[in-house]
C-alpha positions in Angstrom: -24.2 7.1 -4.3 -21.8 7.1 -7.4 -22.6 6.7 -11.0 -20.6 3.7 -11.6 -21.4 3.6 -14.8 -20.4 7.3 -16.1 -17.1 6.2 -14.3 -16.4 3.1 -16.3 -17.1 5.9 -19.2 -14.6 7.8 -18.4 -12.5 4.5 -17.2 -12.7 3.4 -20.9 -11.6 6.5 -22.7 -8.4 7.0 -20.4 -8.4 3.2 -19.8 -4.5 3.8 -22.2 -3.4 6.1 -19.7 -4.2 4.3 -16.6 -1.9 1.4 -16.5 1.7 2.4 -15.1 5.0 0.5 -15.1 6.0 -0.8 -11.5 8.9 2.3 -12.1 6.1 4.7 -12.6 4.7 3.0 -9.3 7.8 3.4 -7.6 8.1 7.3 -8.8 4.7 8.6 -8.1 4.4 6.6 -4.0 7.8 8.5 -3.7 7.1 11.8 -4.9 2.8 12.1 -3.3 4.1 10.0 0.1 8.1 10.9 0.7 9.0 7.1 -0.2 12.2 5.7 0.8 13.4 2.8 0.1 14.7 0.5 2.7 15.7 -3.9 2.5 13.2 -5.9 2.4 15.7 -8.4 4.6 14.7 -5.4 7.5 11.2 -7.3 8.2 11.7 -10.5 9.4 8.2 -12.0 8.5 7.5 -10.8 5.2 9.2 -14.4 4.4 6.3 -16.2 5.8 3.6 -13.6 4.3 1.2 -15.2 1.9 -0.1 -12.5 -0.3 3.3 -11.7 -2.1 6.1 -14.0 -3.1 9.4 -13.5 -1.1 11.2 -13.7 -4.3 9.2 -10.9 -6.3 9.6 -8.6 -4.1 11.6 -5.9 -5.6 10.7 -2.8 -4.0 10.3 -1.8 0.2 9.2 2.1 0.8 9.0 3.3 3.9 6.8 6.6 4.7 7.5 8.1 8.0 7.2 11.9 7.5 5.0 12.9 10.3 3.3 15.6 8.3 2.3 13.2 5.3 1.2 10.4 8.2 -0.7 13.1 9.9 -2.0 14.0 6.4 -3.7 10.5 5.3 -4.4 8.7 8.4 -8.1 8.6 9.0 -9.2 9.7 12.7 -10.2 5.7 13.1 -7.0 4.6 12.2 -5.1 7.8 14.1 -7.2 6.8 16.9 -6.4 3.3 16.6 -2.5 4.4 16.7 -3.5 6.1 20.1 -4.5 3.0 21.0 -1.2 1.1 20.7 0.7 3.7 21.9 -1.2 3.1 25.3 -1.3 -0.6 25.2 2.5 -0.4 24.7 3.4 2.1 28.0 1.2 -0.1 30.4 2.4 -3.5 28.8 6.1 -3.0 26.9 8.5 -5.2 24.9 11.0 -6.4 27.4 13.8 -5.6 24.9 16.6 -7.9 27.4 14.5 -10.6 26.0 15.0 -9.8 22.8 17.5 -11.6 20.1 19.7 -8.6 19.4 19.3 -9.0 15.6 15.7 -8.6 16.2 15.6 -5.2 18.0 15.8 -3.3 14.6 12.4 -5.7 13.4 10.9 -5.0 16.5 11.3 -1.5 17.1 10.2 -1.6 12.7 6.8 -3.4 13.7 6.0 -0.7 17.2 6.7 2.2 14.7 3.8 0.4 12.0 1.3 0.4 14.9 1.9 2.9 16.7 1.7 5.5 13.6 5.2 6.6 13.0 5.3 4.8 10.0 3.8 3.1 6.8 5.6 0.3 5.0 5.2 -0.8 1.6 6.0 -3.9 -0.5 6.1 -3.9 -4.4 5.8 -7.3 -6.1 6.7 -7.9 -9.7 6.3 -11.3 -11.0 6.5 -10.5 -14.9 9.5 -7.4 -14.5 7.1 -4.5 -15.6 4.3 -4.1 -13.5 3.7 -4.4 -9.8 1.2 -7.1 -9.2 0.5 -7.1 -6.0 1.5 -5.0 -2.5 1.1 -4.4 0.9 0.5 -1.6 2.8 1.4 -1.7 6.5 -0.1 -0.4 9.1 -3.8 0.8 8.6 -3.8 3.3 6.4 -6.7 3.0 3.9 -5.5 6.2 1.6 -2.4 4.9 1.1 -3.5 1.8 0.0 -6.4 3.2 -2.0 -4.2 5.8 -4.2 -1.7 3.1 -4.8 -5.2 0.3 -6.0 -5.6 2.7 -8.6 -2.6 3.1 -9.6 -1.1 -0.5 -9.6 -4.9 -2.6 -11.1 -5.1 -0.6 -15.0 -1.6 -2.7 -15.3 -2.8 -6.1 -13.6 -6.6 -5.6 -15.6 -4.7 -5.0 -18.9 -2.3 -7.7 -18.5 -5.6 -10.3 -18.0 -3.7 -11.7 -15.2 -5.7 -12.3 -11.6 -8.6 -13.1 -13.5 -9.5 -9.2 -13.0 -11.7 -7.5 -15.7 -13.0 -4.4 -16.4 -16.3 -5.6 -15.6 -19.3 -3.2 -13.8 -20.5 -5.5 -11.9 -17.8 -6.5 -9.8 -17.6 -5.2 -7.2 -13.4 -4.7 -6.7 -13.9 -3.5 -10.3 -15.5 -0.7 -9.3 -14.1 0.0 -5.9 -10.8 0.4 -8.6 -13.0 2.8 -9.9 -13.8 4.5 -7.4 -10.3 5.3 -6.1 -9.2 6.0 -10.0 -12.2 9.0 -9.5 -11.3 9.5 -5.6 -7.6 10.6 -6.6 -8.3 11.9 -10.0 -7.5 9.7 -12.4 -10.3 9.9 -14.8 -10.6 13.6 -15.1 
């Protein structure tokens, strides 16, 4: 079991180094995961997403390097992707029934489902920091890494009501992520 008091003390000592600008977050994602930018207009359902404000999504990154994906997908995630591959082979999408302008979008969705790509959507409501993000499809390691990059600024800015409270489970999760990726060393 993790010693959250110890992690909190490490966090408090390094707190000023644990919030990153949106540009720093992007650079770290690109460097660590070989993320590449793409247009949010390619993701047709993103405009209706209830987690992000579409007009505030300023960067979309795709990770599609097979070696990177293989490294960061958990065994359960790989199993899920294999199930999706089998299901899609048994019940293939009939592209003749898909509107031509939706072909690329449907290929994007299939690639997410089958583990050939992970898409990251970064939102900034203040123009300085990432205030929210989504990682699609099923890669907990990448999600946790981005959480470690993003939550420090959210806490620092006092947005979303998240505080450095050792009793708060979401803050504990953030401390775990900081520890997991060596940000507290």
